[in-house]
C-alpha positions, 0 to 999 in steps of 0.5 A, a space after each residue: 500500500 502506497 500512501 502520502 501520509 505518515 507511514 507506520 513502523 511496520 511499513 518502514 521496516 517493510 521498506 528498509 528491513 529490520 532496523 532498531 526503533 531509534 532508526 524508525 523514530 529518526 526516519 519518522 522525524 524527517 516527516 517523509 511519506 511512505 513514497 519518499 521512504 520507498 524512494 530513499 530505500 531504492 537509492 540506498 539499495 543502489 537501484 537509482 543510477 545517476 545515468 538512468 535517473 539524473 534527478 537527485 533526492 531532495 527534502 525528506 527523501 534526501 534526509 531518509 537516504 542520509 539516515 540509511 547511508 549512515 546505517 550501512 557504513 
């Protein structure tokens, strides 16, 4: 289910995998919608390649990407 409203904890985990509650709360704190978190997760997973998708993330999606990128290092 894709929605532009605030996602639930279970929806976030469904998109990005098993993460701790602090990460979920940090992501919720960005104000990102389900769709924005989904987009950030695709980018963090390497699915978005600059040559194919020249558009950069911005706003809440960018903030979520930064959180996911920090978790992967």
